[in-house]
PyMOL Python script that loads the backbone (N, CA, C, O; Angstrom):
from pymol import cmd

cmd.read_pdbstr("""\
ATOM      1  N   UNK A   1       5.602  16.215   5.741  1.00  0.00           N
ATOM      2  CA  UNK A   1       5.000  15.203   5.009  1.00  0.00           C
ATOM      3  C   UNK A   1       5.677  13.793   5.499  1.00  0.00           C
ATOM      4  O   UNK A   1       6.853  13.701   5.850  1.00  0.00           O
ATOM      5  N   UNK A   2       4.811  12.793   5.467  1.00  0.00           N
ATOM      6  CA  UNK A   2       5.174  11.420   5.892  1.00  0.00           C
ATOM      7  C   UNK A   2       5.123  10.525   4.628  1.00  0.00           C
ATOM      8  O   UNK A   2       4.074  10.413   3.993  1.00  0.00           O
ATOM      9  N   UNK A   3       6.241   9.901   4.275  1.00  0.00           N
ATOM     10  CA  UNK A   3       6.177   9.044   3.138  1.00  0.00           C
ATOM     11  C   UNK A   3       6.276   7.578   3.613  1.00  0.00           C
ATOM     12  O   UNK A   3       7.068   7.269   4.502  1.00  0.00           O
ATOM     13  N   UNK A   4       5.470   6.678   3.018  1.00  0.00           N
ATOM     14  CA  UNK A   4       5.407   5.190   3.518  1.00  0.00           C
ATOM     15  C   UNK A   4       5.719   4.399   2.282  1.00  0.00           C
ATOM     16  O   UNK A   4       5.362   4.788   1.170  1.00  0.00           O
ATOM     17  N   UNK A   5       6.318   3.402   2.459  1.00  0.00           N
ATOM     18  CA  UNK A   5       6.420   2.312   1.307  1.00  0.00           C
ATOM     19  C   UNK A   5       5.680   1.154   1.847  1.00  0.00           C
ATOM     20  O   UNK A   5       6.049   0.655   2.910  1.00  0.00           O
ATOM     21  N   UNK A   6       4.501   0.611   1.097  1.00  0.00           N
ATOM     22  CA  UNK A   6       3.729  -0.314   1.638  1.00  0.00           C
ATOM     23  C   UNK A   6       4.081  -1.620   0.754  1.00  0.00           C
ATOM     24  O   UNK A   6       3.939  -1.636  -0.468  1.00  0.00           O
ATOM     25  N   UNK A   7       4.505  -2.598   1.430  1.00  0.00           N
ATOM     26  CA  UNK A   7       4.829  -3.949   0.890  1.00  0.00           C
ATOM     27  C   UNK A   7       3.377  -4.649   0.884  1.00  0.00           C
ATOM     28  O   UNK A   7       2.755  -4.733   1.943  1.00  0.00           O
ATOM     29  N   UNK A   8       2.878  -5.119  -0.244  1.00  0.00           N
ATOM     30  CA  UNK A   8       1.603  -5.742  -0.305  1.00  0.00           C
ATOM     31  C   UNK A   8       1.697  -7.186  -0.840  1.00  0.00           C
ATOM     32  O   UNK A   8       2.289  -7.425  -1.893  1.00  0.00           O
ATOM     33  N   UNK A   9       1.131  -8.106  -0.130  1.00  0.00           N
ATOM     34  CA  UNK A   9       0.933  -9.474  -0.652  1.00  0.00           C
ATOM     35  C   UNK A   9      -0.453  -9.740  -1.182  1.00  0.00           C
ATOM     36  O   UNK A   9      -1.383  -9.448  -0.431  1.00  0.00           O
ATOM     37  N   UNK A  10      -0.713 -10.218  -2.287  1.00  0.00           N
ATOM     38  CA  UNK A  10      -2.072 -10.271  -2.868  1.00  0.00           C
ATOM     39  C   UNK A  10      -2.498 -11.765  -2.915  1.00  0.00           C
ATOM     40  O   UNK A  10      -1.648 -12.643  -2.772  1.00  0.00           O
ATOM     41  N   UNK A  11      -3.749 -12.045  -3.106  1.00  0.00           N
ATOM     42  CA  UNK A  11      -4.292 -13.139  -3.283  1.00  0.00           C
ATOM     43  C   UNK A  11      -4.216 -13.513  -4.516  1.00  0.00           C
ATOM     44  O   UNK A  11      -4.525 -12.713  -5.400  1.00  0.00           O
ATOM     45  N   UNK A  12      -3.775 -14.852  -4.833  1.00  0.00           N
ATOM     46  CA  UNK A  12      -3.520 -15.133  -6.387  1.00  0.00           C
ATOM     47  C   UNK A  12      -4.863 -15.154  -6.969  1.00  0.00           C
ATOM     48  O   UNK A  12      -5.854 -15.625  -6.412  1.00  0.00           O
ATOM     49  N   UNK A  13      -4.826 -14.589  -8.178  1.00  0.00           N
ATOM     50  CA  UNK A  13      -6.063 -14.539  -9.085  1.00  0.00           C
ATOM     51  C   UNK A  13      -6.983 -13.227  -8.919  1.00  0.00           C
ATOM     52  O   UNK A  13      -7.875 -12.926  -9.712  1.00  0.00           O
ATOM     53  N   UNK A  14      -6.627 -12.475  -7.749  1.00  0.00           N
ATOM     54  CA  UNK A  14      -7.366 -11.295  -7.538  1.00  0.00           C
ATOM     55  C   UNK A  14      -6.429 -10.113  -7.648  1.00  0.00           C
ATOM     56  O   UNK A  14      -6.753  -9.046  -7.126  1.00  0.00           O
ATOM     57  N   UNK A  15      -5.362 -10.233  -8.255  1.00  0.00           N
ATOM     58  CA  UNK A  15      -4.421  -8.957  -8.437  1.00  0.00           C
ATOM     59  C   UNK A  15      -5.004  -7.972  -9.305  1.00  0.00           C
ATOM     60  O   UNK A  15      -4.929  -6.791  -8.967  1.00  0.00           O
ATOM     61  N   UNK A  16      -5.617  -8.317 -10.457  1.00  0.00           N
ATOM     62  CA  UNK A  16      -6.101  -7.293 -11.475  1.00  0.00           C
ATOM     63  C   UNK A  16      -7.356  -6.474 -10.817  1.00  0.00           C
ATOM     64  O   UNK A  16      -7.609  -5.305 -11.108  1.00  0.00           O
ATOM     65  N   UNK A  17      -8.104  -7.265  -9.886  1.00  0.00           N
ATOM     66  CA  UNK A  17      -9.056  -6.478  -9.235  1.00  0.00           C
ATOM     67  C   UNK A  17      -8.531  -5.302  -8.089  1.00  0.00           C
ATOM     68  O   UNK A  17      -8.961  -4.156  -7.965  1.00  0.00           O
ATOM     69  N   UNK A  18      -7.603  -5.891  -7.407  1.00  0.00           N
ATOM     70  CA  UNK A  18      -7.116  -5.092  -6.216  1.00  0.00           C
ATOM     71  C   UNK A  18      -6.124  -4.011  -6.578  1.00  0.00           C
ATOM     72  O   UNK A  18      -6.085  -3.005  -5.871  1.00  0.00           O
ATOM     73  N   UNK A  19      -5.315  -4.131  -7.624  1.00  0.00           N
ATOM     74  CA  UNK A  19      -4.393  -3.099  -7.872  1.00  0.00           C
ATOM     75  C   UNK A  19      -5.010  -1.784  -8.380  1.00  0.00           C
ATOM     76  O   UNK A  19      -4.455  -0.728  -8.074  1.00  0.00           O
ATOM     77  N   UNK A  20      -6.050  -1.778  -9.086  1.00  0.00           N
ATOM     78  CA  UNK A  20      -6.614  -0.398  -9.581  1.00  0.00           C
ATOM     79  C   UNK A  20      -7.338   0.252  -8.283  1.00  0.00           C
ATOM     80  O   UNK A  20      -7.362   1.469  -8.099  1.00  0.00           O
ATOM     81  N   UNK A  21      -7.943  -0.719  -7.376  1.00  0.00           N
ATOM     82  CA  UNK A  21      -8.502  -0.090  -6.206  1.00  0.00           C
ATOM     83  C   UNK A  21      -7.561   0.564  -5.273  1.00  0.00           C
ATOM     84  O   UNK A  21      -7.851   1.572  -4.628  1.00  0.00           O
ATOM     85  N   UNK A  22      -6.313  -0.106  -5.219  1.00  0.00           N
ATOM     86  CA  UNK A  22      -5.204   0.519  -4.334  1.00  0.00           C
ATOM     87  C   UNK A  22      -4.769   1.897  -4.942  1.00  0.00           C
ATOM     88  O   UNK A  22      -4.565   2.886  -4.238  1.00  0.00           O
ATOM     89  N   UNK A  23      -4.638   1.881  -6.357  1.00  0.00           N
ATOM     90  CA  UNK A  23      -4.149   3.015  -7.017  1.00  0.00           C
ATOM     91  C   UNK A  23      -5.103   4.315  -6.943  1.00  0.00           C
ATOM     92  O   UNK A  23      -4.713   5.468  -7.126  1.00  0.00           O
ATOM     93  N   UNK A  24      -6.406   3.927  -6.645  1.00  0.00           N
ATOM     94  CA  UNK A  24      -7.444   4.922  -6.488  1.00  0.00           C
ATOM     95  C   UNK A  24      -7.454   5.611  -5.143  1.00  0.00           C
ATOM     96  O   UNK A  24      -8.159   6.608  -4.990  1.00  0.00           O
ATOM     97  N   UNK A  25      -6.786   5.183  -4.259  1.00  0.00           N
ATOM     98  CA  UNK A  25      -6.805   5.613  -2.799  1.00  0.00           C
ATOM     99  C   UNK A  25      -6.045   7.045  -2.816  1.00  0.00           C
ATOM    100  O   UNK A  25      -4.939   7.203  -3.331  1.00  0.00           O
ATOM    101  N   UNK A  26      -6.762   8.022  -2.207  1.00  0.00           N
ATOM    102  CA  UNK A  26      -6.005   9.375  -2.112  1.00  0.00           C
ATOM    103  C   UNK A  26      -4.856   9.196  -1.139  1.00  0.00           C
ATOM    104  O   UNK A  26      -4.980   8.619  -0.059  1.00  0.00           O
ATOM    105  N   UNK A  27      -3.766   9.711  -1.576  1.00  0.00           N
ATOM    106  CA  UNK A  27      -2.512   9.543  -0.754  1.00  0.00           C
ATOM    107  C   UNK A  27      -1.530   8.625  -1.410  1.00  0.00           C
ATOM    108  O   UNK A  27      -0.310   8.756  -1.309  1.00  0.00           O
ATOM    109  N   UNK A  28      -2.155   7.663  -2.108  1.00  0.00           N
ATOM    110  CA  UNK A  28      -1.153   6.500  -2.848  1.00  0.00           C
ATOM    111  C   UNK A  28      -0.620   7.267  -4.158  1.00  0.00           C
ATOM    112  O   UNK A  28      -1.368   7.663  -5.051  1.00  0.00           O
ATOM    113  N   UNK A  29       0.625   7.405  -4.149  1.00  0.00           N
ATOM    114  CA  UNK A  29       1.341   8.052  -5.210  1.00  0.00           C
ATOM    115  C   UNK A  29       1.583   7.102  -6.478  1.00  0.00           C
ATOM    116  O   UNK A  29       1.475   7.464  -7.650  1.00  0.00           O
ATOM    117  N   UNK A  30       1.922   5.849  -6.041  1.00  0.00           N
ATOM    118  CA  UNK A  30       2.476   4.977  -7.030  1.00  0.00           C
ATOM    119  C   UNK A  30       2.345   3.465  -6.546  1.00  0.00           C
ATOM    120  O   UNK A  30       2.629   3.133  -5.396  1.00  0.00           O
ATOM    121  N   UNK A  31       1.921   2.631  -7.457  1.00  0.00           N
ATOM    122  CA  UNK A  31       1.885   1.157  -7.053  1.00  0.00           C
ATOM    123  C   UNK A  31       2.600   0.440  -8.283  1.00  0.00           C
ATOM    124  O   UNK A  31       2.379   0.712  -9.463  1.00  0.00           O
ATOM    125  N   UNK A  32       3.477  -0.505  -7.825  1.00  0.00           N
ATOM    126  CA  UNK A  32       4.344  -1.220  -8.747  1.00  0.00           C
ATOM    127  C   UNK A  32       4.243  -2.708  -8.471  1.00  0.00           C
ATOM    128  O   UNK A  32       4.328  -3.049  -7.291  1.00  0.00           O
ATOM    129  N   UNK A  33       4.080  -3.604  -9.361  1.00  0.00           N
ATOM    130  CA  UNK A  33       4.184  -4.963  -9.182  1.00  0.00           C
ATOM    131  C   UNK A  33       5.675  -5.502  -8.968  1.00  0.00           C
ATOM    132  O   UNK A  33       6.549  -4.996  -9.671  1.00  0.00           O
ATOM    133  N   UNK A  34       5.973  -6.338  -8.190  1.00  0.00           N
ATOM    134  CA  UNK A  34       7.291  -6.792  -7.965  1.00  0.00           C
ATOM    135  C   UNK A  34       7.311  -8.356  -7.784  1.00  0.00           C
ATOM    136  O   UNK A  34       6.298  -8.963  -7.434  1.00  0.00           O
ATOM    137  N   UNK A  35       8.374  -8.909  -8.009  1.00  0.00           N
ATOM    138  CA  UNK A  35       8.596 -10.294  -7.834  1.00  0.00           C
ATOM    139  C   UNK A  35       9.347 -10.756  -6.681  1.00  0.00           C
ATOM    140  O   UNK A  35      10.449 -10.244  -6.481  1.00  0.00           O
ATOM    141  N   UNK A  36       8.934 -11.605  -5.933  1.00  0.00           N
ATOM    142  CA  UNK A  36       9.698 -12.091  -4.783  1.00  0.00           C
ATOM    143  C   UNK A  36       8.574 -12.361  -3.663  1.00  0.00           C
ATOM    144  O   UNK A  36       7.442 -12.769  -3.923  1.00  0.00           O
ATOM    145  N   UNK A  37       9.032 -12.089  -2.457  1.00  0.00           N
ATOM    146  CA  UNK A  37       8.037 -12.425  -1.227  1.00  0.00           C
ATOM    147  C   UNK A  37       6.877 -11.511  -1.242  1.00  0.00           C
ATOM    148  O   UNK A  37       5.821 -11.936  -0.771  1.00  0.00           O
ATOM    149  N   UNK A  38       6.934 -10.232  -1.751  1.00  0.00           N
ATOM    150  CA  UNK A  38       5.795  -9.399  -1.883  1.00  0.00           C
ATOM    151  C   UNK A  38       5.365  -9.318  -3.325  1.00  0.00           C
ATOM    152  O   UNK A  38       6.160  -9.593  -4.223  1.00  0.00           O
ATOM    153  N   UNK A  39       4.020  -8.915  -3.589  1.00  0.00           N
ATOM    154  CA  UNK A  39       3.628  -8.847  -4.992  1.00  0.00           C
ATOM    155  C   UNK A  39       3.467  -7.352  -5.494  1.00  0.00           C
ATOM    156  O   UNK A  39       3.340  -7.101  -6.692  1.00  0.00           O
ATOM    157  N   UNK A  40       3.478  -6.463  -4.606  1.00  0.00           N
ATOM    158  CA  UNK A  40       3.333  -5.054  -5.043  1.00  0.00           C
ATOM    159  C   UNK A  40       4.024  -4.223  -4.050  1.00  0.00           C
ATOM    160  O   UNK A  40       4.253  -4.632  -2.912  1.00  0.00           O
ATOM    161  N   UNK A  41       4.410  -2.883  -4.539  1.00  0.00           N
ATOM    162  CA  UNK A  41       4.899  -1.870  -3.460  1.00  0.00           C
ATOM    163  C   UNK A  41       4.231  -0.719  -3.929  1.00  0.00           C
ATOM    164  O   UNK A  41       4.271  -0.291  -5.083  1.00  0.00           O
ATOM    165  N   UNK A  42       3.511  -0.160  -2.813  1.00  0.00           N
ATOM    166  CA  UNK A  42       2.776   1.262  -3.031  1.00  0.00           C
ATOM    167  C   UNK A  42       3.587   2.341  -2.294  1.00  0.00           C
ATOM    168  O   UNK A  42       4.165   2.123  -1.230  1.00  0.00           O
ATOM    169  N   UNK A  43       3.587   3.546  -2.951  1.00  0.00           N
ATOM    170  CA  UNK A  43       4.290   4.637  -2.106  1.00  0.00           C
ATOM    171  C   UNK A  43       3.007   5.538  -1.821  1.00  0.00           C
ATOM    172  O   UNK A  43       2.213   5.887  -2.694  1.00  0.00           O
ATOM    173  N   UNK A  44       2.922   5.857  -0.496  1.00  0.00           N
ATOM    174  CA  UNK A  44       1.968   6.800  -0.033  1.00  0.00           C
ATOM    175  C   UNK A  44       2.712   8.006   0.646  1.00  0.00           C
ATOM    176  O   UNK A  44       3.712   7.840   1.344  1.00  0.00           O
ATOM    177  N   UNK A  45       2.186   9.152   0.405  1.00  0.00           N
ATOM    178  CA  UNK A  45       2.526  10.376   1.144  1.00  0.00           C
ATOM    179  C   UNK A  45       1.182  10.936   1.923  1.00  0.00           C
ATOM    180  O   UNK A  45       0.078  11.045   1.390  1.00  0.00           O
ATOM    181  N   UNK A  46       1.432  11.201   3.012  1.00  0.00           N
ATOM    182  CA  UNK A  46       0.417  12.116   3.858  1.00  0.00           C
ATOM    183  C   UNK A  46       0.912  13.023   4.793  1.00  0.00           C
ATOM    184  O   UNK A  46       2.105  13.065   5.093  1.00  0.00           O
ATOM    185  N   UNK A  47       0.033  13.771   5.285  1.00  0.00           N
ATOM    186  CA  UNK A  47       0.569  14.856   6.181  1.00  0.00           C
ATOM    187  C   UNK A  47       0.882  14.390   7.575  1.00  0.00           C
ATOM    188  O   UNK A  47       1.511  15.136   8.326  1.00  0.00           O
ATOM    189  N   UNK A  48       0.477  13.185   7.970  1.00  0.00           N
ATOM    190  CA  UNK A  48       0.950  12.709   9.277  1.00  0.00           C
ATOM    191  C   UNK A  48       0.979  11.176   9.319  1.00  0.00           C
ATOM    192  O   UNK A  48       0.459  10.478   8.448  1.00  0.00           O
ATOM    193  N   UNK A  49       1.608  10.713  10.371  1.00  0.00           N
ATOM    194  CA  UNK A  49       1.792   9.273  10.596  1.00  0.00           C
ATOM    195  C   UNK A  49       0.386   8.756  10.803  1.00  0.00           C
ATOM    196  O   UNK A  49       0.088   7.670  10.304  1.00  0.00           O
ATOM    197  N   UNK A  50      -0.450   9.404  11.457  1.00  0.00           N
ATOM    198  CA  UNK A  50      -1.788   8.824  11.823  1.00  0.00           C
ATOM    199  C   UNK A  50      -2.480   8.761  10.465  1.00  0.00           C
ATOM    200  O   UNK A  50      -3.094   7.708  10.294  1.00  0.00           O
ATOM    201  N   UNK A  51      -2.527   9.602   9.494  1.00  0.00           N
ATOM    202  CA  UNK A  51      -3.004   9.574   8.161  1.00  0.00           C
ATOM    203  C   UNK A  51      -2.494   8.476   7.447  1.00  0.00           C
ATOM    204  O   UNK A  51      -3.283   7.795   6.793  1.00  0.00           O
ATOM    205  N   UNK A  52      -1.232   8.182   7.470  1.00  0.00           N
ATOM    206  CA  UNK A  52      -0.573   6.960   6.833  1.00  0.00           C
ATOM    207  C   UNK A  52      -1.220   5.707   7.360  1.00  0.00           C
ATOM    208  O   UNK A  52      -1.638   4.821   6.615  1.00  0.00           O
ATOM    209  N   UNK A  53      -1.287   5.668   8.670  1.00  0.00           N
ATOM    210  CA  UNK A  53      -1.955   4.495   9.506  1.00  0.00           C
ATOM    211  C   UNK A  53      -3.307   4.217   8.988  1.00  0.00           C
ATOM    212  O   UNK A  53      -3.668   3.061   8.765  1.00  0.00           O
ATOM    213  N   UNK A  54      -4.091   5.274   8.783  1.00  0.00           N
ATOM    214  CA  UNK A  54      -5.607   5.096   8.529  1.00  0.00           C
ATOM    215  C   UNK A  54      -5.664   4.622   7.081  1.00  0.00           C
ATOM    216  O   UNK A  54      -6.550   3.827   6.767  1.00  0.00           O
ATOM    217  N   UNK A  55      -4.698   5.092   6.088  1.00  0.00           N
ATOM    218  CA  UNK A  55      -4.799   4.517   4.779  1.00  0.00           C
ATOM    219  C   UNK A  55      -4.409   3.086   4.654  1.00  0.00           C
ATOM    220  O   UNK A  55      -4.934   2.355   3.814  1.00  0.00           O
ATOM    221  N   UNK A  56      -3.515   2.691   5.460  1.00  0.00           N
ATOM    222  CA  UNK A  56      -3.097   1.192   5.502  1.00  0.00           C
ATOM    223  C   UNK A  56      -4.173   0.395   6.085  1.00  0.00           C
ATOM    224  O   UNK A  56      -4.678  -0.571   5.514  1.00  0.00           O
ATOM    225  N   UNK A  57      -4.513   0.831   7.252  1.00  0.00           N
ATOM    226  CA  UNK A  57      -5.574   0.040   8.102  1.00  0.00           C
ATOM    227  C   UNK A  57      -6.961  -0.015   7.494  1.00  0.00           C
ATOM    228  O   UNK A  57      -7.486  -1.098   7.235  1.00  0.00           O
ATOM    229  N   UNK A  58      -7.568   1.165   7.261  1.00  0.00           N
ATOM    230  CA  UNK A  58      -8.834   1.289   6.846  1.00  0.00           C
ATOM    231  C   UNK A  58      -9.053   1.085   5.308  1.00  0.00           C
ATOM    232  O   UNK A  58     -10.107   0.600   4.897  1.00  0.00           O
ATOM    233  N   UNK A  59      -8.080   1.448   4.497  1.00  0.00           N
ATOM    234  CA  UNK A  59      -8.246   1.496   3.073  1.00  0.00           C
ATOM    235  C   UNK A  59      -7.626   0.339   2.270  1.00  0.00           C
ATOM    236  O   UNK A  59      -8.279  -0.370   1.504  1.00  0.00           O
ATOM    237  N   UNK A  60      -6.258   0.202   2.520  1.00  0.00           N
ATOM    238  CA  UNK A  60      -5.568  -0.798   1.625  1.00  0.00           C
ATOM    239  C   UNK A  60      -5.941  -2.332   2.186  1.00  0.00           C
ATOM    240  O   UNK A  60      -6.226  -3.277   1.450  1.00  0.00           O
ATOM    241  N   UNK A  61      -5.883  -2.371   3.526  1.00  0.00           N
ATOM    242  CA  UNK A  61      -6.223  -3.868   4.025  1.00  0.00           C
ATOM    243  C   UNK A  61      -7.604  -4.289   3.893  1.00  0.00           C
ATOM    244  O   UNK A  61      -7.926  -5.470   4.028  1.00  0.00           O
ATOM    245  N   UNK A  62      -8.532  -3.252   3.602  1.00  0.00           N
ATOM    246  CA  UNK A  62      -9.981  -3.450   3.429  1.00  0.00           C
ATOM    247  C   UNK A  62     -10.334  -3.933   2.006  1.00  0.00           C
ATOM    248  O   UNK A  62     -11.469  -4.337   1.753  1.00  0.00           O
ATOM    249  N   UNK A  63      -9.357  -3.888   1.082  1.00  0.00           N
ATOM    250  CA  UNK A  63      -9.525  -4.224  -0.308  1.00  0.00           C
ATOM    251  C   UNK A  63      -9.482  -5.878  -0.491  1.00  0.00           C
ATOM    252  O   UNK A  63      -8.508  -6.552  -0.156  1.00  0.00           O
ATOM    253  N   UNK A  64     -10.492  -6.329  -0.977  1.00  0.00           N
ATOM    254  CA  UNK A  64     -10.527  -7.804  -1.364  1.00  0.00           C
ATOM    255  C   UNK A  64      -9.418  -8.157  -2.279  1.00  0.00           C
ATOM    256  O   UNK A  64      -9.275  -7.635  -3.385  1.00  0.00           O
ATOM    257  N   UNK A  65      -8.656  -9.041  -1.791  1.00  0.00           N
ATOM    258  CA  UNK A  65      -7.431  -9.536  -2.668  1.00  0.00           C
ATOM    259  C   UNK A  65      -6.286  -9.075  -1.994  1.00  0.00           C
ATOM    260  O   UNK A  65      -5.232  -9.598  -2.356  1.00  0.00           O
ATOM    261  N   UNK A  66      -6.224  -8.233  -1.110  1.00  0.00           N
ATOM    262  CA  UNK A  66      -4.910  -7.866  -0.236  1.00  0.00           C
ATOM    263  C   UNK A  66      -4.937  -8.842   0.965  1.00  0.00           C
ATOM    264  O   UNK A  66      -5.842  -8.863   1.799  1.00  0.00           O
ATOM    265  N   UNK A  67      -3.872  -9.631   0.967  1.00  0.00           N
ATOM    266  CA  UNK A  67      -3.610 -10.705   1.972  1.00  0.00           C
ATOM    267  C   UNK A  67      -2.815 -10.227   3.175  1.00  0.00           C
ATOM    268  O   UNK A  67      -3.099 -10.633   4.302  1.00  0.00           O
ATOM    269  N   UNK A  68      -1.810  -9.359   2.954  1.00  0.00           N
ATOM    270  CA  UNK A  68      -0.881  -8.910   3.980  1.00  0.00           C
ATOM    271  C   UNK A  68      -0.205  -7.589   3.471  1.00  0.00           C
ATOM    272  O   UNK A  68      -0.005  -7.298   2.291  1.00  0.00           O
ATOM    273  N   UNK A  69       0.068  -6.940   4.431  1.00  0.00           N
ATOM    274  CA  UNK A  69       0.846  -5.721   4.230  1.00  0.00           C
ATOM    275  C   UNK A  69       2.039  -5.578   5.233  1.00  0.00           C
ATOM    276  O   UNK A  69       2.004  -6.188   6.301  1.00  0.00           O
ATOM    277  N   UNK A  70       3.021  -4.832   4.918  1.00  0.00           N
ATOM    278  CA  UNK A  70       3.975  -4.330   5.762  1.00  0.00           C
ATOM    279  C   UNK A  70       4.332  -2.833   5.453  1.00  0.00           C
ATOM    280  O   UNK A  70       4.460  -2.477   4.281  1.00  0.00           O
ATOM    281  N   UNK A  71       4.480  -2.034   6.400  1.00  0.00           N
ATOM    282  CA  UNK A  71       4.813  -0.624   5.952  1.00  0.00           C
ATOM    283  C   UNK A  71       6.145  -0.142   6.473  1.00  0.00           C
ATOM    284  O   UNK A  71       6.457  -0.221   7.661  1.00  0.00           O
ATOM    285  N   UNK A  72       6.946   0.383   5.488  1.00  0.00           N
ATOM    286  CA  UNK A  72       8.077   1.054   5.772  1.00  0.00           C
ATOM    287  C   UNK A  72       7.939   2.578   5.865  1.00  0.00           C
ATOM    288  O   UNK A  72       7.403   3.140   4.910  1.00  0.00           O
ATOM    289  N   UNK A  73       8.356   3.304   6.895  1.00  0.00           N
ATOM    290  CA  UNK A  73       8.088   4.725   7.048  1.00  0.00           C
ATOM    291  C   UNK A  73       9.619   5.317   6.625  1.00  0.00           C
ATOM    292  O   UNK A  73      10.679   4.834   7.022  1.00  0.00           O
ATOM    293  N   UNK A  74       9.487   6.367   5.812  1.00  0.00           N
ATOM    294  CA  UNK A  74      10.744   6.909   5.293  1.00  0.00           C
ATOM    295  C   UNK A  74      11.296   7.813   6.533  1.00  0.00           C
ATOM    296  O   UNK A  74      10.600   8.640   7.121  1.00  0.00           O
ATOM    297  N   UNK A  75      12.577   7.541   6.821  1.00  0.00           N
ATOM    298  CA  UNK A  75      13.209   8.418   7.867  1.00  0.00           C
ATOM    299  C   UNK A  75      14.344   9.294   7.263  1.00  0.00           C
ATOM    300  O   UNK A  75      14.724   9.168   6.099  1.00  0.00           O
ATOM    301  N   UNK A  76      14.819  10.131   8.089  1.00  0.00           N
ATOM    302  CA  UNK A  76      15.866  11.068   7.650  1.00  0.00           C
ATOM    303  C   UNK A  76      16.899  11.176   8.772  1.00  0.00           C
ATOM    304  O   UNK A  76      16.558  11.032   9.946  1.00  0.00           O
ATOM    305  N   UNK A  77      18.118  11.420   8.426  1.00  0.00           N
ATOM    306  CA  UNK A  77      19.236  11.520   9.437  1.00  0.00           C
ATOM    307  C   UNK A  77      19.506  13.046   9.576  1.00  0.00           C
ATOM    308  O   UNK A  77      20.379  13.451  10.343  1.00  0.00           O
TER     309      UNK A  77
END
""", "prot")
cmd.dss("prot")
cmd.show_as("cartoon", "prot")
cmd.util.cbc("prot")
cmd.orient("prot")
């Protein structure tokens, strides 16, 4: 399994509409609001890196109110 941490910047005023849509995406396990440079952090778990990329590019970035994303992929030593 591939786990990714999605840092999400939201458009001010559209947070309440965007967050439930992000939470409803299959593969998204958790979404939390945060304060600082980013507005939310979502945790995604998929079968492959390709599937994680698809979720970020085709699903999360396509939601009205999502301004920017950065994805951190969990690694192991």
